[in-house]
DOVO-911041 format. One record per residue (C-alpha): x, y, z; residue in one letter. Coordinates in nm, 4 decimals. Example, Ala and Ser with C-alpha at 12.3 -4.5 7.8 and 13.67 -1.06 7.14 Angstrom:
BEGIN
<site px="1.2300" py="-0.4500" pz="0.7800" r="A"/>
<site px="1.3670" py="-0.1060" pz="0.7140" r="S"/>
//
This chain:
BEGIN
<site px="0.7394" py="0.8668" pz="1.5646" r="M"/>
<site px="0.8406" py="0.5130" pz="1.4686" r="I"/>
<site px="1.0290" py="0.4651" pz="1.7974" r="D"/>
<site px="0.7214" py="0.5569" pz="2.0016" r="D"/>
<site px="0.5023" py="0.2698" pz="1.8820" r="L"/>
<site px="0.3779" py="0.0315" pz="2.1490" r="T"/>
<site px="0.3367" py="-0.2339" pz="1.8803" r="V"/>
<site px="0.5623" py="-0.2203" pz="1.5698" r="P"/>
<site px="0.2688" py="-0.2594" pz="1.3295" r="I"/>
<site px="0.1713" py="0.0056" pz="1.0749" r="V"/>
<site px="-0.1617" py="-0.0194" pz="0.8944" r="L"/>
<site px="-0.1027" py="-0.0003" pz="0.5196" r="A"/>
<site px="-0.3060" py="0.2674" pz="0.3392" r="P"/>
<site px="-0.5382" py="0.0639" pz="0.1165" r="M"/>
<site px="-0.7030" py="0.3128" pz="-0.1189" r="A"/>
<site px="-1.0215" py="0.2519" pz="-0.3110" r="G"/>
<site px="-1.2408" py="0.1279" pz="-0.0264" r="G"/>
<site px="-1.0661" py="-0.0849" pz="0.2391" r="P"/>
<site px="-0.9103" py="0.2125" pz="0.4200" r="S"/>
<site px="-1.1584" py="0.3695" pz="0.6621" r="T"/>
<site px="-1.1317" py="0.5958" pz="0.9665" r="P"/>
<site px="-1.2720" py="0.3079" pz="1.1722" r="E"/>
<site px="-0.9919" py="0.0733" pz="1.0649" r="L"/>
<site px="-0.7259" py="0.3388" pz="1.1221" r="T"/>
<site px="-0.8610" py="0.4102" pz="1.4704" r="V"/>
<site px="-0.8858" py="0.0431" pz="1.5667" r="A"/>
<site px="-0.5216" py="-0.0251" pz="1.4750" r="V"/>
<site px="-0.4025" py="0.2930" pz="1.6441" r="T"/>
<site px="-0.5964" py="0.2307" pz="1.9645" r="E"/>
<site px="-0.4470" py="-0.1191" pz="1.9845" r="A"/>
<site px="-0.0957" py="0.0273" pz="1.9931" r="G"/>
<site px="-0.0075" py="0.0219" pz="1.6240" r="G"/>
<site px="0.0076" py="0.3138" pz="1.3832" r="F"/>
<site px="-0.2716" py="0.3774" pz="1.1362" r="G"/>
<site px="-0.2174" py="0.5276" pz="0.7926" r="L"/>
<site px="-0.5322" py="0.6646" pz="0.6315" r="L"/>
<site px="-0.5443" py="0.6318" pz="0.2522" r="A"/>
<site px="-0.6133" py="0.9538" pz="0.0623" r="A"/>
<site px="-0.5603" py="0.8047" pz="-0.2832" r="G"/>
<site px="-0.8545" py="0.8667" pz="-0.5218" r="Y"/>
<site px="-1.0067" py="1.1144" pz="-0.2743" r="L"/>
<site px="-1.0439" py="1.4880" pz="-0.3176" r="S"/>
<site px="-0.8827" py="1.7194" pz="-0.0647" r="A"/>
<site px="-1.2280" py="1.7862" pz="0.0831" r="A"/>
<site px="-1.3018" py="1.4152" pz="0.1261" r="D"/>
<site px="-0.9555" py="1.3655" pz="0.2753" r="T"/>
<site px="-1.0241" py="1.6421" pz="0.5264" r="A"/>
<site px="-1.3521" py="1.4776" pz="0.6236" r="A"/>
<site px="-1.1801" py="1.1434" pz="0.6874" r="R"/>
<site px="-0.9079" py="1.3084" pz="0.8911" r="I"/>
<site px="-1.1736" py="1.4818" pz="1.1001" r="A"/>
<site px="-1.3623" py="1.1540" pz="1.1525" r="A"/>
<site px="-1.0412" py="0.9824" pz="1.2630" r="T"/>
<site px="-0.9485" py="1.2635" pz="1.5003" r="R"/>
<site px="-1.2955" py="1.2540" pz="1.6538" r="A"/>
<site px="-1.2467" py="0.8869" pz="1.7445" r="A"/>
<site px="-0.8882" py="0.8850" pz="1.8745" r="T"/>
<site px="-0.6471" py="1.1195" pz="2.0439" r="G"/>
<site px="-0.3509" py="0.9140" pz="1.9267" r="S"/>
<site px="-0.1310" py="1.0167" pz="1.6324" r="P"/>
<site px="-0.1968" py="0.8750" pz="1.2861" r="F"/>
<site px="-0.0870" py="0.9397" pz="0.9318" r="G"/>
<site px="-0.2176" py="1.0007" pz="0.5800" r="V"/>
<site px="-0.0917" py="0.8486" pz="0.2556" r="N"/>
<site px="-0.0672" py="1.0383" pz="-0.0731" r="L"/>
<site px="-0.0085" py="0.9219" pz="-0.4293" r="F"/>
<site px="0.2760" py="1.1147" pz="-0.5931" r="V"/>
<site px="0.1563" py="1.2114" pz="-0.9435" r="P"/>
<site px="0.3504" py="1.0960" pz="-1.2465" r="G"/>
<site px="0.3488" py="1.2165" pz="-1.6083" r="P"/>
<site px="0.0483" py="1.1775" pz="-1.8359" r="A"/>
<site px="0.0563" py="0.9035" pz="-2.0985" r="A"/>
<site px="0.0070" py="0.9777" pz="-2.4671" r="S"/>
<site px="-0.3334" py="0.8622" pz="-2.6018" r="P"/>
<site px="-0.1476" py="0.6667" pz="-2.8675" r="T"/>
<site px="-0.0040" py="0.4481" pz="-2.5928" r="E"/>
<site px="-0.3417" py="0.3206" pz="-2.4755" r="F"/>
<site px="-0.5852" py="0.3683" pz="-2.7671" r="A"/>
<site px="-0.5486" py="0.0087" pz="-2.8827" r="G"/>
<site px="-0.6085" py="-0.1279" pz="-2.5325" r="Y"/>
<site px="-0.9227" py="0.0830" pz="-2.4902" r="L"/>
<site px="-1.0564" py="-0.0494" pz="-2.8205" r="A"/>
<site px="-0.9828" py="-0.4037" pz="-2.7040" r="E"/>
<site px="-1.1796" py="-0.3516" pz="-2.3823" r="L"/>
<site px="-1.4645" py="-0.1543" pz="-2.5427" r="A"/>
<site px="-1.5499" py="-0.4480" pz="-2.7660" r="S"/>
<site px="-1.6503" py="-0.6462" pz="-2.4579" r="E"/>
<site px="-1.7007" py="-0.4169" pz="-2.1574" r="Y"/>
<site px="-1.8358" py="-0.0750" pz="-2.0565" r="P"/>
<site px="-1.5411" py="0.1638" pz="-2.0658" r="V"/>
<site px="-1.5045" py="0.5130" pz="-1.9200" r="G"/>
<site px="-1.2944" py="0.8157" pz="-2.0131" r="D"/>
<site px="-0.9201" py="0.7564" pz="-1.9926" r="A"/>
<site px="-0.8460" py="1.0825" pz="-1.8148" r="K"/>
<site px="-0.5345" py="1.2103" pz="-1.6416" r="Y"/>
<site px="-0.5220" py="1.3944" pz="-1.3113" r="D"/>
<site px="-0.2798" py="1.4556" pz="-1.0230" r="T"/>
<site px="-0.5093" py="1.3060" pz="-0.7569" r="D"/>
<site px="-0.5595" py="1.6568" pz="-0.6124" r="D"/>
<site px="-0.1926" py="1.6585" pz="-0.5087" r="W"/>
<site px="-0.1424" py="2.0319" pz="-0.4497" r="D"/>
<site px="-0.4665" py="2.0739" pz="-0.2564" r="A"/>
<site px="-0.3944" py="1.7736" pz="-0.0363" r="K"/>
<site px="-0.0466" py="1.8988" pz="0.0456" r="L"/>
<site px="-0.1900" py="2.2403" pz="0.1332" r="D"/>
<site px="-0.4481" py="2.0691" pz="0.3555" r="L"/>
<site px="-0.1850" py="1.8656" pz="0.5394" r="L"/>
<site px="0.0301" py="2.1735" pz="0.5970" r="V"/>
<site px="-0.2671" py="2.3717" pz="0.7269" r="A"/>
<site px="-0.4042" py="2.0831" pz="0.9343" r="D"/>
<site px="-0.1019" py="1.8616" pz="1.0150" r="P"/>
<site px="-0.0985" py="1.4938" pz="1.1022" r="V"/>
<site px="0.1921" py="1.3031" pz="1.2566" r="A"/>
<site px="0.3045" py="1.1354" pz="0.9332" r="V"/>
<site px="0.2460" py="1.1706" pz="0.5616" r="V"/>
<site px="0.3529" py="0.8652" pz="0.3647" r="S"/>
<site px="0.4058" py="0.8601" pz="-0.0092" r="F"/>
<site px="0.3525" py="0.6030" pz="-0.2822" r="T"/>
<site px="0.4429" py="0.6087" pz="-0.6558" r="F"/>
<site px="0.7324" py="0.8469" pz="-0.6094" r="G"/>
<site px="0.9119" py="1.0863" pz="-0.3800" r="C"/>
<site px="0.8049" py="1.4435" pz="-0.3081" r="P"/>
<site px="1.0560" py="1.7211" pz="-0.3623" r="T"/>
<site px="1.2886" py="1.8343" pz="-0.0858" r="A"/>
<site px="1.0868" py="2.1565" pz="-0.0657" r="A"/>
<site px="0.7622" py="1.9643" pz="-0.0152" r="E"/>
<site px="0.9188" py="1.7494" pz="0.2561" r="I"/>
<site px="1.0502" py="2.0686" pz="0.4212" r="D"/>
<site px="0.6985" py="2.2174" pz="0.4189" r="R"/>
<site px="0.5680" py="1.9173" pz="0.6094" r="L"/>
<site px="0.8628" py="1.9082" pz="0.8494" r="R"/>
<site px="0.8045" py="2.2761" pz="0.9318" r="A"/>
<site px="0.4613" py="2.1870" pz="1.0747" r="V"/>
<site px="0.5895" py="1.8846" pz="1.2666" r="G"/>
<site px="0.5029" py="1.6134" pz="1.0141" r="T"/>
<site px="0.7341" py="1.3264" pz="0.9254" r="E"/>
<site px="0.7626" py="1.2078" pz="0.5638" r="S"/>
<site px="0.7712" py="0.8320" pz="0.5031" r="W"/>
<site px="0.8567" py="0.7349" pz="0.1454" r="V"/>
<site px="0.7746" py="0.3934" pz="-0.0012" r="T"/>
<site px="1.0620" py="0.2461" pz="-0.2025" r="V"/>
<site px="1.1162" py="-0.0747" pz="-0.3976" r="T"/>
<site px="1.4913" py="-0.0543" pz="-0.4618" r="S"/>
<site px="1.8123" py="0.0887" pz="-0.3152" r="P"/>
<site px="1.8196" py="0.3450" pz="-0.5982" r="A"/>
<site px="1.4789" py="0.4804" pz="-0.4953" r="E"/>
<site px="1.5892" py="0.4798" pz="-0.1320" r="A"/>
<site px="1.8878" py="0.7005" pz="-0.2186" r="R"/>
<site px="1.6586" py="0.9544" pz="-0.3842" r="I"/>
<site px="1.4249" py="0.9561" pz="-0.0814" r="A"/>
<site px="1.7131" py="1.0045" pz="0.1623" r="I"/>
<site px="1.8664" py="1.2841" pz="-0.0454" r="E"/>
<site px="1.5345" py="1.4702" pz="-0.0385" r="R"/>
<site px="1.4967" py="1.4354" pz="0.3371" r="G"/>
<site px="1.2679" py="1.1363" pz="0.3995" r="A"/>
<site px="1.2407" py="1.0534" pz="0.7703" r="D"/>
<site px="1.1492" py="0.6861" pz="0.7211" r="V"/>
<site px="1.1751" py="0.4419" pz="0.4312" r="L"/>
<site px="0.8951" py="0.1933" pz="0.3698" r="I"/>
<site px="1.0551" py="-0.1047" pz="0.1952" r="A"/>
<site px="0.7923" py="-0.2660" pz="-0.0280" r="Q"/>
<site px="0.8742" py="-0.6191" pz="-0.1388" r="G"/>
<site px="0.7386" py="-0.7868" pz="-0.4492" r="A"/>
<site px="0.5069" py="-0.9998" pz="-0.2319" r="E"/>
<site px="0.2907" py="-0.6990" pz="-0.1438" r="A"/>
<site px="-0.0696" py="-0.6733" pz="-0.2536" r="G"/>
<site px="-0.1977" py="-0.3764" pz="-0.4504" r="G"/>
<site px="0.0093" py="-0.1381" pz="-0.6578" r="H"/>
<site px="0.3851" py="-0.1574" pz="-0.6823" r="R"/>
<site px="0.5173" py="0.1654" pz="-0.5325" r="A"/>
<site px="0.7905" py="0.2121" pz="-0.7936" r="T"/>
<site px="0.8794" py="0.5733" pz="-0.8694" r="F"/>
<site px="0.8527" py="0.5005" pz="-1.2436" r="V"/>
<site px="0.6390" py="0.2244" pz="-1.3939" r="D"/>
<site px="0.7228" py="0.1187" pz="-1.7480" r="R"/>
<site px="0.7118" py="-0.2023" pz="-1.9555" r="P"/>
<site px="1.0898" py="-0.2406" pz="-1.9303" r="A"/>
<site px="1.0468" py="-0.2934" pz="-1.5557" r="D"/>
<site px="0.8705" py="-0.6212" pz="-1.6293" r="D"/>
<site px="1.2051" py="-0.7632" pz="-1.7358" r="D"/>
<site px="1.3648" py="-0.6880" pz="-1.3992" r="T"/>
<site px="1.3493" py="-0.9186" pz="-1.0994" r="D"/>
<site px="1.1611" py="-0.7255" pz="-0.8273" r="P"/>
<site px="1.3131" py="-0.7603" pz="-0.4830" r="L"/>
<site px="1.1433" py="-0.9562" pz="-0.2066" r="S"/>
<site px="1.0870" py="-0.7704" pz="0.1180" r="V"/>
<site px="1.3628" py="-0.9568" pz="0.3013" r="L"/>
<site px="1.6160" py="-0.8969" pz="0.0236" r="A"/>
<site px="1.5265" py="-0.5278" pz="-0.0019" r="L"/>
<site px="1.5270" py="-0.4850" pz="0.3745" r="L"/>
<site px="1.8789" py="-0.6274" pz="0.4075" r="Q"/>
<site px="2.0083" py="-0.4041" pz="0.1289" r="L"/>
<site px="1.8596" py="-0.0910" pz="0.2850" r="L"/>
<site px="1.9742" py="-0.1706" pz="0.6383" r="I"/>
<site px="2.3279" py="-0.2164" pz="0.5053" r="A"/>
<site px="2.3162" py="0.1107" pz="0.3119" r="A"/>
<site px="2.1512" py="0.3584" pz="0.5504" r="T"/>
<site px="2.0880" py="0.4440" pz="0.9136" r="D"/>
<site px="1.7371" py="0.5684" pz="0.8332" r="Q"/>
<site px="1.4553" py="0.3698" pz="0.9977" r="P"/>
<site px="1.3034" py="0.1162" pz="0.7596" r="V"/>
<site px="0.9489" py="-0.0227" pz="0.7726" r="V"/>
<site px="0.9117" py="-0.3588" pz="0.5962" r="A"/>
<site px="0.6020" py="-0.4404" pz="0.3931" r="T"/>
<site px="0.4931" py="-0.7197" pz="0.1603" r="G"/>
<site px="0.3561" py="-1.0663" pz="0.2308" r="G"/>
<site px="0.3794" py="-1.0334" pz="0.6107" r="I"/>
<site px="0.0724" py="-1.1822" pz="0.7784" r="S"/>
<site px="0.1866" py="-1.3597" pz="1.0961" r="T"/>
<site px="0.3752" py="-1.2905" pz="1.4141" r="G"/>
<site px="0.6562" py="-1.5102" pz="1.2850" r="A"/>
<site px="0.6755" py="-1.2983" pz="0.9700" r="G"/>
<site px="0.6865" py="-0.9794" pz="1.1759" r="I"/>
<site px="0.9598" py="-1.1301" pz="1.3955" r="A"/>
<site px="1.1659" py="-1.2153" pz="1.0880" r="A"/>
<site px="1.1462" py="-0.8567" pz="0.9594" r="A"/>
<site px="1.2351" py="-0.7120" pz="1.3003" r="L"/>
<site px="1.5267" py="-0.9526" pz="1.3348" r="A"/>
<site px="1.6521" py="-0.8374" pz="0.9939" r="A"/>
<site px="1.6583" py="-0.4780" pz="1.1134" r="G"/>
<site px="1.3146" py="-0.3330" pz="1.0385" r="A"/>
<site px="1.1901" py="-0.0689" pz="1.2814" r="A"/>
<site px="0.8345" py="-0.1881" pz="1.2186" r="A"/>
<site px="0.6230" py="-0.3678" pz="0.9605" r="V"/>
<site px="0.3419" py="-0.2334" pz="0.7447" r="Q"/>
<site px="0.0520" py="-0.4744" pz="0.6979" r="L"/>
<site px="-0.2355" py="-0.4456" pz="0.4524" r="G"/>
<site px="-0.3860" py="-0.7673" pz="0.3193" r="T"/>
<site px="-0.4115" py="-0.9238" pz="0.6657" r="V"/>
<site px="-0.6592" py="-0.6471" pz="0.7644" r="F"/>
<site px="-0.8881" py="-0.6814" pz="0.4606" r="L"/>
<site px="-1.1324" py="-0.9193" pz="0.6330" r="R"/>
<site px="-1.1619" py="-0.7096" pz="0.9491" r="C"/>
<site px="-1.5156" py="-0.5739" pz="1.0043" r="P"/>
<site px="-1.3799" py="-0.2177" pz="1.0204" r="E"/>
<site px="-1.2321" py="-0.2431" pz="0.6698" r="A"/>
<site px="-1.4350" py="-0.1120" pz="0.3773" r="G"/>
<site px="-1.3462" py="-0.4157" pz="0.1636" r="T"/>
<site px="-1.6240" py="-0.4826" pz="-0.0876" r="N"/>
<site px="-1.8086" py="-0.8171" pz="-0.0482" r="P"/>
<site px="-1.6728" py="-0.9689" pz="-0.3716" r="V"/>
<site px="-1.3161" py="-0.8962" pz="-0.2652" r="H"/>
<site px="-1.3739" py="-1.0069" pz="0.0936" r="R"/>
<site px="-1.5147" py="-1.3437" pz="-0.0130" r="A"/>
<site px="-1.2383" py="-1.4080" pz="-0.2677" r="A"/>
<site px="-0.9613" py="-1.3726" pz="-0.0103" r="L"/>
<site px="-1.0443" py="-1.7051" pz="0.1539" r="T"/>
<site px="-0.9818" py="-1.9077" pz="-0.1628" r="A"/>
<site px="-0.6395" py="-2.0533" pz="-0.2336" r="D"/>
<site px="-0.6071" py="-1.8474" pz="-0.5523" r="T"/>
<site px="-0.2579" py="-1.7523" pz="-0.6730" r="P"/>
<site px="-0.1707" py="-1.3871" pz="-0.7180" r="T"/>
<site px="-0.0071" py="-1.2154" pz="-1.0124" r="M"/>
<site px="0.1169" py="-0.8734" pz="-1.1174" r="L"/>
<site px="-0.0857" py="-0.6903" pz="-1.3794" r="T"/>
<site px="-0.1476" py="-0.3510" pz="-1.5390" r="R"/>
<site px="-0.4805" py="-0.4645" pz="-1.6817" r="A"/>
<site px="-0.7045" py="-0.2781" pz="-1.4367" r="F"/>
<site px="-0.5178" py="0.0492" pz="-1.3780" r="T"/>
<site px="-0.2260" py="0.0856" pz="-1.6166" r="G"/>
<site px="0.0191" py="0.0438" pz="-1.3283" r="R"/>
<site px="0.1576" py="-0.2857" pz="-1.2043" r="R"/>
<site px="-0.0312" py="-0.4224" pz="-0.9058" r="A"/>
<site px="-0.0618" py="-0.7606" pz="-0.7357" r="R"/>
<site px="-0.4024" py="-0.9221" pz="-0.7043" r="G"/>
<site px="-0.5826" py="-1.2539" pz="-0.7098" r="L"/>
<site px="-0.5552" py="-1.4071" pz="-1.0548" r="R"/>
<site px="-0.8850" py="-1.3903" pz="-1.2420" r="N"/>
<site px="-1.0172" py="-1.4079" pz="-1.5968" r="Q"/>
<site px="-0.9739" py="-1.0375" pz="-1.6773" r="F"/>
<site px="-0.6111" py="-1.0380" pz="-1.5652" r="M"/>
<site px="-0.5282" py="-1.3520" pz="-1.7622" r="V"/>
<site px="-0.6907" py="-1.2237" pz="-2.0813" r="E"/>
<site px="-0.5687" py="-0.8623" pz="-2.0778" r="H"/>
<site px="-0.2415" py="-0.8362" pz="-1.8843" r="S"/>
<site px="-0.0263" py="-0.9006" pz="-2.1911" r="A"/>
<site px="-0.1696" py="-0.6045" pz="-2.3814" r="T"/>
<site px="-0.2243" py="-0.3583" pz="-2.0943" r="A"/>
<site px="-0.0122" py="-0.0424" pz="-2.1327" r="P"/>
<site px="0.1764" py="0.1548" pz="-1.8686" r="A"/>
<site px="-0.0753" py="0.4385" pz="-1.8474" r="A"/>
<site px="-0.1808" py="0.5324" pz="-1.4951" r="Y"/>
<site px="-0.4224" py="0.6813" pz="-1.3975" r="P"/>
<site px="-0.5761" py="0.6801" pz="-1.7457" r="E"/>
<site px="-0.6519" py="0.3058" pz="-1.7478" r="I"/>
<site px="-0.7722" py="0.3223" pz="-1.3871" r="H"/>
<site px="-1.0470" py="0.5623" pz="-1.4952" r="Y"/>
<site px="-1.1208" py="0.3757" pz="-1.8182" r="A"/>
<site px="-1.1863" py="0.0462" pz="-1.6378" r="T"/>
<site px="-1.3899" py="0.2002" pz="-1.3541" r="A"/>
<site px="-1.7297" py="0.1211" pz="-1.5162" r="P"/>
<site px="-1.6482" py="-0.2424" pz="-1.5865" r="L"/>
<site px="-1.5130" py="-0.2923" pz="-1.2340" r="R"/>
<site px="-1.8227" py="-0.1298" pz="-1.0825" r="A"/>
<site px="-2.0469" py="-0.3537" pz="-1.2930" r="A"/>
<site px="-1.8587" py="-0.6623" pz="-1.1787" r="A"/>
<site px="-1.8881" py="-0.5667" pz="-0.8125" r="R"/>
<site px="-2.2608" py="-0.5039" pz="-0.8499" r="S"/>
<site px="-2.3070" py="-0.8408" pz="-1.0201" r="A"/>
<site px="-2.0941" py="-1.0235" pz="-0.7639" r="G"/>
<site px="-1.8544" py="-1.1269" pz="-1.0409" r="N"/>
<site px="-1.4962" py="-1.1777" pz="-0.9148" r="P"/>
<site px="-1.3579" py="-1.2340" pz="-1.2653" r="D"/>
<site px="-1.3802" py="-0.8719" pz="-1.3801" r="N"/>
<site px="-1.2768" py="-0.6789" pz="-1.0708" r="V"/>
<site px="-0.9398" py="-0.5983" pz="-0.9174" r="N"/>
<site px="-0.8929" py="-0.8186" pz="-0.6106" r="L"/>
<site px="-0.5746" py="-0.6687" pz="-0.4717" r="W"/>
<site px="-0.3992" py="-0.9038" pz="-0.2300" r="A"/>
<site px="-0.0516" py="-1.0051" pz="-0.1211" r="G"/>
<site px="0.0967" py="-1.3495" pz="-0.1632" r="Q"/>
<site px="-0.0057" py="-1.4627" pz="0.1877" r="T"/>
<site px="-0.3711" py="-1.3594" pz="0.1556" r="H"/>
<site px="-0.5059" py="-1.6969" pz="0.2747" r="T"/>
<site px="-0.3650" py="-1.6180" pz="0.6197" r="L"/>
<site px="-0.5896" py="-1.3136" pz="0.6669" r="A"/>
<site px="-0.8287" py="-1.3887" pz="0.9553" r="P"/>
<site px="-1.1789" py="-1.2551" pz="1.0082" r="E"/>
<site px="-1.1132" py="-1.0671" pz="1.3324" r="L"/>
<site px="-1.1758" py="-0.7164" pz="1.4655" r="P"/>
<site px="-0.8701" py="-0.5061" pz="1.3843" r="A"/>
<site px="-0.7768" py="-0.4329" pz="1.7439" r="G"/>
<site px="-0.7903" py="-0.8005" pz="1.8347" r="E"/>
<site px="-0.5805" py="-0.8829" pz="1.5290" r="L"/>
<site px="-0.3118" py="-0.6315" pz="1.6295" r="V"/>
<site px="-0.2973" py="-0.7734" pz="1.9811" r="R"/>
<site px="-0.2826" py="-1.1307" pz="1.8487" r="T"/>
<site px="-0.0018" py="-1.0482" pz="1.6067" r="L"/>
<site px="0.1912" py="-0.8654" pz="1.8782" r="A"/>
<site px="0.1714" py="-1.1684" pz="2.1080" r="A"/>
<site px="0.2700" py="-1.4054" pz="1.8280" r="E"/>
<site px="0.5661" py="-1.1821" pz="1.7408" r="T"/>
<site px="0.6960" py="-1.1888" pz="2.0970" r="K"/>
<site px="0.6568" py="-1.5673" pz="2.1076" r="T"/>
<site px="0.8403" py="-1.6079" pz="1.7771" r="A"/>
<site px="1.1273" py="-1.3826" pz="1.8848" r="L"/>
<site px="1.1644" py="-1.5632" pz="2.2169" r="N"/>
<site px="1.1607" py="-1.9003" pz="2.0396" r="A"/>
<site px="1.4319" py="-1.7844" pz="1.8012" r="A"/>
<site px="1.6473" py="-1.6569" pz="2.0866" r="L"/>
<site px="1.6094" py="-1.9836" pz="2.2756" r="S"/>
<site px="1.7552" py="-2.1845" pz="1.9897" r="R"/>
<site px="2.1114" py="-2.2906" pz="2.0474" r="R"/>
<site px="2.3482" py="-2.1739" pz="1.7758" r="I"/>
<site px="2.6948" py="-2.3227" pz="1.7725" r="Q"/>
<site px="2.9751" py="-2.1436" pz="1.5936" r="V"/>
<site px="3.2494" py="-2.3781" pz="1.4770" r="C"/>
//
C-alpha cells in the first residue's frame, strides 16, 4: 500500500473531532493516504464514518484504532479527582476498551486497506485476522524496543512517532517513570529504525513543510504522517477555540492533566497548574475531565481545554486539504532537488 502512494503523505488520525470523512477524502483524492480516526467512537459510529468516506471516494483509505491498556486503580487517581472537583465540573472516571473487540470485528467483516494502531500493538492473531481479509496493519512506535515487538507480531508498516508530535504519545505503556526518559525525536527514531529493519517506516512528528518531508524521505522514510498541519483546513472538525489558538506563537508541552496519558498540546493555565499532579490513568482521567473541557469550549476559554498540537503548529496554513497536499508535494520536490544540486566534496 505504502509504495502505491502518488504523494508520500499520510493524514494522521486525529481523534476527538478534527478527523472527519471529508478531511480523509480530501487528502486521499489529492494523492495522499487518509487515515480515519475511530478513537472515542463506537463500532456503529465508526461504521457510519467508513460508509461516508466510501461514498465520497473510490480510493483506498485506512482506519486508526486505540489499543486498550489495563485499568488504573481508583487509589491512583482519587487525589487528582478531588483536586479538580474543588474547582471544576468533573465526570465519572470510568474505564473502557474503546469498543476494541467490536471495531476489530467490524473491520474484518467490512475491510479497509489499512488499520493503524496507537497506544500499543495488537496480537499476532489479531494482525493475522486483518491480513486474511486483505488489510495491512500499521503500528505506531516511539522506540526501537516497541518496533521489535510490532515486527515480531507481523506489522506491515511502522509509524515512527517523534517527541515533536502533537496529541497523545503512542507509547505502548505510559507510566510516570517514562517522564524521566528522553523521548526520541522523529529524525533520531527514524534513523534507528531504518538501521534495524527492512520494514517500511512512516515518519511523524513536527513535520509541517515540504523541506521537513524531504528531510524525512532522505533519511529513509517511505512516507510521512502529518496531523497538526491539517488542523486549520476547512474540512477538519477542529473546534473554534482550538483552531484560533493554533495561530499564536504559544509553546507546547507534554502533559497528563487532561487525559491521564502523556500528550503534547499548547501550554495553557490548566496544564501548568495540574500537570505535576496528574496520574497515569487513561482513559479514566479522559472521562473525568470531559465536562470541564466541554464547558471551556462552550465558553470560548482556551485555558481549560486540551489544544493538542505539534511543535511546529505555527506553520499550519488555512488552506483546503487537497490544496495543502499539492502544495506540500511541490515543496518537497523542490527541496529534494535543491539538496541534490548542492555540491558535496569528500576529502
